[in-house]
C-alpha positions in Angstrom: 40.4 101.0 178.5 39.8 100.6 175.1 38.9 96.7 175.2 36.8 97.5 178.4 34.4 99.8 176.6 34.0 97.8 173.5 33.6 94.6 176.0 30.8 96.6 177.7 29.2 97.6 174.3 29.7 93.9 173.0 28.0 92.6 176.2 31.0 90.3 176.8 33.0 90.1 179.7 36.3 90.6 177.8 37.8 91.3 174.4 40.8 90.3 172.6 42.7 93.0 170.5 42.1 91.8 166.6 38.4 90.4 167.4 36.1 91.6 165.3 32.7 92.2 167.8 29.1 93.8 167.1 28.4 96.1 169.6 25.3 98.2 170.7 25.5 101.7 170.0 24.2 104.2 173.0 24.1 107.7 171.0 24.2 108.4 167.1 25.0 111.7 166.4 25.1 113.3 162.9 24.7 117.1 161.2 23.1 118.6 158.6 25.8 118.1 156.2 26.3 114.3 156.9 22.6 113.3 158.3 19.2 113.6 156.7 19.9 114.9 153.3 22.0 111.1 153.1 20.0 109.1 155.4 16.5 110.1 154.7 16.2 108.6 150.8 17.8 105.5 151.9 15.7 104.9 154.9 13.1 105.4 152.5 14.3 102.8 150.1 14.5 100.4 153.0 11.1 101.4 154.5 13.0 101.0 157.5 12.3 103.0 161.1 14.9 104.8 163.6 15.6 102.0 165.9 15.6 104.2 169.0 14.9 107.8 168.4 15.9 108.9 171.9 19.2 107.6 171.0 19.9 109.8 167.9 21.3 113.4 168.1 21.1 115.9 165.3 23.0 119.1 165.3 22.6 121.7 162.4 26.1 123.5 162.1 27.8 123.1 158.8 25.1 125.2 156.3 23.9 127.6 159.2 23.2 130.3 159.0 21.9 129.9 155.5 23.8 131.9 153.3 22.4 130.8 149.6 20.0 128.2 147.9 21.9 125.3 148.2 22.6 125.9 152.1 18.8 126.6 152.7 17.5 123.5 151.0 20.2 121.3 153.1 19.2 122.6 156.4 15.4 122.8 155.2 15.7 118.7 154.6 17.3 118.4 158.1 14.5 120.6 160.1 11.6 118.5 158.0 13.1 115.3 158.7 13.5 116.4 162.5 10.0 117.2 162.5 8.7 114.5 160.7 10.6 111.9 162.9 9.8 113.8 165.9 13.5 113.5 167.2 13.8 114.6 170.6 17.4 115.8 170.8 17.8 118.4 167.9 20.2 121.3 168.0 19.7 124.0 165.6 22.4 126.7 165.2 23.7 126.3 168.8 27.0 125.5 167.7 29.7 122.8 166.7 28.5 119.4 167.0 31.6 117.9 168.6 31.1 120.8 171.3 27.0 121.1 171.6 26.5 117.2 172.0 28.8 116.9 175.1 27.6 120.3 176.5 24.1 119.0 176.6 25.2 115.9 178.6 24.5 113.3 175.9 28.4 111.8 176.4 29.1 110.1 179.6 32.1 107.5 180.5 31.5 103.9 179.5 29.5 104.9 176.2 29.9 103.5 172.9 29.2 106.3 170.5 29.5 107.0 166.5 29.2 110.4 164.6 28.6 111.3 161.3 32.1 113.4 161.2 35.5 112.7 161.4 35.9 114.8 164.5 33.5 112.5 166.4 36.6 110.7 168.5 36.3 113.8 170.8 33.8 112.2 172.9 37.0 110.1 174.1 37.7 113.5 176.2 34.6 111.9 178.4 36.0 108.2 178.7 33.7 107.0 176.1 34.2 105.2 173.0 33.4 107.6 170.1 34.3 107.5 166.2 33.2 108.9 162.9 31.4 106.8 160.2 30.3 107.4 156.8 26.4 107.5 155.9 26.0 104.2 154.4 27.4 103.0 157.8 25.5 105.1 159.7 22.5 103.8 157.9 22.9 100.7 159.5 23.7 102.0 163.0 19.9 104.1 162.9 18.2 100.9 161.6 19.8 98.3 163.9 21.5 100.3 166.7 24.6 97.9 166.2 27.9 98.3 164.4 30.8 96.0 164.0 34.3 96.8 165.2 37.7 95.0 165.2 39.2 95.5 168.8 41.9 97.8 168.4 45.5 97.9 169.5 46.1 100.9 172.2 49.0 103.4 171.9 49.7 105.6 174.8 50.8 108.9 174.7 52.3 109.5 178.0 52.8 113.5 178.8 54.8 114.4 182.1 55.6 117.6 183.8 53.6 120.5 183.3 52.9 123.1 180.4 54.6 126.5 180.5 52.3 129.4 180.4 51.2 130.2 176.9 51.5 126.2 175.6 48.4 124.3 175.4 47.0 121.1 174.2 47.0 122.2 170.7 50.6 122.4 171.0 50.9 118.9 172.3 48.8 117.5 169.4 50.5 119.5 166.7 54.1 118.0 168.4 52.5 114.5 168.4 51.3 114.8 164.7 54.6 116.3 163.5 56.5 113.4 165.0 54.2 110.6 164.1 52.4 111.7 160.7 49.2 112.1 159.9 48.6 108.1 159.8 50.7 107.2 162.9 47.6 105.9 164.9 47.1 103.2 162.0 43.4 103.7 162.8 44.1 102.2 166.6 43.1 103.3 170.0 45.1 106.4 171.3 45.0 107.1 174.9 46.5 110.2 176.5 47.8 109.5 179.8 50.4 111.4 182.4 50.7 114.3 184.7 50.2 117.1 182.0 46.8 115.1 180.7 45.3 115.1 184.0 46.1 118.6 185.1 44.3 119.6 181.5 40.5 120.8 182.0 37.9 119.5 180.2 38.1 121.8 177.1 41.6 120.8 176.9 41.0 117.3 176.6 38.5 117.7 174.3 41.4 119.3 172.0 43.4 116.2 172.4 40.9 113.7 171.8 39.5 115.8 168.5 42.5 115.8 166.9 43.3 112.2 167.2 41.9 112.1 164.1 44.3 114.0 162.6 46.8 111.6 164.2 45.2 108.8 162.2 43.4 107.1 165.3 39.9 105.6 165.5 39.6 107.0 168.9 41.5 109.3 171.1 41.1 108.3 174.7 41.4 109.9 178.4 40.6 107.9 181.3 37.8 109.9 183.5 38.4 111.3 186.9 36.9 113.8 189.1 37.3 116.7 186.6 35.1 114.4 183.9 32.5 114.0 186.9 32.1 117.7 187.7 32.1 119.3 184.2 29.4 116.4 183.4 27.3 117.3 186.2 27.8 121.0 185.6 26.3 120.1 182.0 23.3 118.0 183.0 25.1 114.4 183.4 24.7 113.7 187.1 25.4 110.3 188.4 28.3 109.2 186.1 30.7 106.3 187.0 34.3 106.8 186.2 35.8 104.0 188.2 35.8 101.0 185.6 36.9 103.1 183.0 41.0 103.2 183.3 43.7 101.2 181.9 44.9 98.5 183.6 48.7 99.1 184.9 50.9 97.7 181.8 48.2 97.0 179.6 49.2 99.4 176.8 50.2 98.0 173.5 52.8 100.7 172.7 53.6 103.6 174.7 55.5 106.9 173.9 56.9 109.4 176.3 57.0 113.2 176.1 58.3 115.9 178.6 55.7 118.6 178.9 57.8 121.3 180.5 60.0 121.3 177.4 57.3 121.8 174.8 57.3 125.1 173.1 54.4 126.7 171.2 54.1 124.9 167.7 53.1 125.8 164.5 51.8 123.5 161.0 53.1 124.7 157.9 51.0 124.6 154.8 49.0 122.5 153.7 49.3 119.5 156.3 48.9 119.3 159.9 52.3 117.1 160.2 54.1 119.8 158.5 54.6 121.1 162.0 57.6 123.0 163.8 58.5 124.8 166.9 57.3 128.3 166.6 61.0 129.5 166.3 61.1 128.2 162.9 58.4 130.4 161.3 58.0 133.4 163.7 58.1 136.4 161.7 56.1 135.1 159.0 53.7 138.2 157.6 49.8 137.3 158.0 47.0 139.0 156.9 44.3 137.3 159.0 43.9 135.3 162.1 41.3 132.6 163.0 39.9 131.3 166.1 37.3 128.9 165.4 36.2 125.2 164.9 35.6 122.4 167.2 39.1 122.0 168.4 40.2 125.9 168.5 37.3 128.3 170.2 35.7 126.3 172.8 35.5 128.9 176.0 38.9 128.0 177.3 40.3 128.7 173.6 38.4 132.3 173.8 40.2 132.9 177.4 43.4 131.9 176.1 43.1 134.5 173.2 41.9 137.4 175.6 44.8 136.5 177.9 47.3 137.8 174.9 44.8 140.8 173.6 43.9 142.2 176.8 45.0 145.9 176.6 46.2 145.3 173.1 45.0 146.0 169.4 45.2 143.9 166.1 48.0 145.0 164.1 46.7 147.1 161.2 46.2 145.2 158.0 45.3 142.0 159.8 41.7 140.7 160.6 41.1 138.7 163.7 38.4 136.7 163.1 36.4 134.6 166.0 33.8 132.1 165.6 32.9 130.6 169.3 32.4 126.9 169.1 28.9 127.1 170.8 26.3 129.3 171.5 26.9 128.5 175.2 30.5 129.3 175.2 29.8 132.5 173.6 27.5 133.7 176.2 29.7 132.4 178.9 32.5 134.6 177.4 30.2 137.4 177.0 29.3 137.3 181.2 32.9 136.8 182.2 34.2 139.8 179.8 36.1 137.4 177.5 34.3 138.7 174.4 34.4 142.2 175.7 38.4 141.9 175.6 38.2 140.0 172.1 36.2 143.0 170.5 38.1 145.8 172.1 41.4 144.2 170.3 39.2 144.4 166.8 38.1 141.1 166.5 35.2 140.2 164.5 33.0 137.7 165.7 31.5 135.4 163.6 28.5 132.9 164.2 28.9 129.9 166.5 29.0 127.2 163.5 31.8 125.2 161.5 32.0 127.9 158.9 35.3 128.9 157.4 36.8 125.4 159.0 34.0 123.6 157.1 34.6 125.6 153.8 31.3 127.2 154.0 30.9 131.1 154.3 33.4 133.5 154.0 36.7 131.9 152.8 39.9 133.5 152.8 41.5 135.6 149.9 43.9 134.5 147.0 47.4 134.4 148.4 46.3 135.4 151.9 48.5 134.0 154.6 46.4 132.9 157.6 47.2 131.6 161.0 44.4 129.5 162.5 43.1 127.6 165.6 41.4 125.0 163.5 42.6 121.2 162.9 43.2 121.2 159.4 45.0 123.4 156.9 44.8 121.5 153.6 45.0 123.2 150.4 41.6 124.5 149.2 39.9 123.8 152.3 39.3 127.8 153.8 40.1 129.3 150.5 41.5 129.3 147.1 44.7 127.0 146.6 47.1 129.9 146.8 45.6 130.6 150.6 48.4 129.5 153.1 47.0 128.6 156.3 48.9 127.8 159.5 48.0 125.9 162.3 48.7 127.0 165.7 47.1 127.5 169.1 44.7 130.2 170.0 47.4 131.7 172.2 49.8 131.6 169.1 47.0 133.0 166.9 46.1 136.0 169.1 50.1 137.0 169.5 50.2 137.0 165.9 47.2 138.9 165.3 48.9 141.7 167.4 52.3 141.3 165.8 51.1 141.0 162.1 53.7 138.0 161.7 53.6 134.7 163.5 54.8 135.3 166.9 55.4 133.3 170.2 52.7 133.9 172.5 55.1 133.6 175.7 56.0 137.2 175.1 52.6 138.5 175.6 51.5 137.1 179.0 52.6 138.6 182.2 
């Protein structure tokens, strides 16, 4: 699948592993932190225009809402540049880029895309080849519309069986990262396959593709199917072609197998997503805060998972439950279907739909505080002082822990 996507972008009938090829870019996405404040001065120095403004997507998500003069300066640069360039695709304070961009129909099967953020592989959930690049490499893309890649090997992660209630894609990812480490992907292509992956809804597939970054892959791919087509049609991307974008049988370079039915909830301990274990190892660890947020942990399905645990319950005394829906669209949907009402009735505090605490912006956690979070990373100092202990888990587990006042198995909180 990776080779087929690259061959299309390289305008070639086929490509081989190890070849270096130049690809035509369909979409270049960047945000207020990675984009205009870095690209604008370089473009001005070159005297170069944007190659195709219709293929550029700008999202303001890292420094909004603006909390200080530095944030106001950064966001103003992005807003002014978007206005001066007359960019047609700008999403200001609408949520996190990796969720907002597909929700507005910009990512479709067969596309070749780059993003100015490390979690850009999220696009792979839709059968697109999408990966993160730095600002100087993005400069080359926005001036030429092209980028070179070395054709990767493909590592298949095959999940057979069915997940138990209270176990989710986040648990699958933490288990893989724990087994292979944060460099296990070797900057190659990872393709998620098997009946358990096919059973996942699109929000959950986005979690797998998103956290392929934590697995050390360049891209995380899932073959598009009827679920992909229907989700994209509901988000404004009609008439997508899913048929060509599947791997040929027996074409994987490496394949690893997992039994989804045997997977228990997973928790990554400080200070590394690979420092992972089954929940029974850390159950009972006291917490002071629980956070449901980020591109990988606060989409609509994530909010619903938390609500399934919290319905009819209250957050434990002495614990703060903070919820930052991944996008305004998800927040509105969760409001309409009653999900937000359940979260608030349980004592959750709603935060803006932005990167927020996960990106180290806004109200971080306190000195020596122990937090359980649905985010993708728990590096030392990322979400608070160096003494802040952050555990990573699924929204199910975060919600159950908020009720229990300590890390808790969500399976005991579900009907």
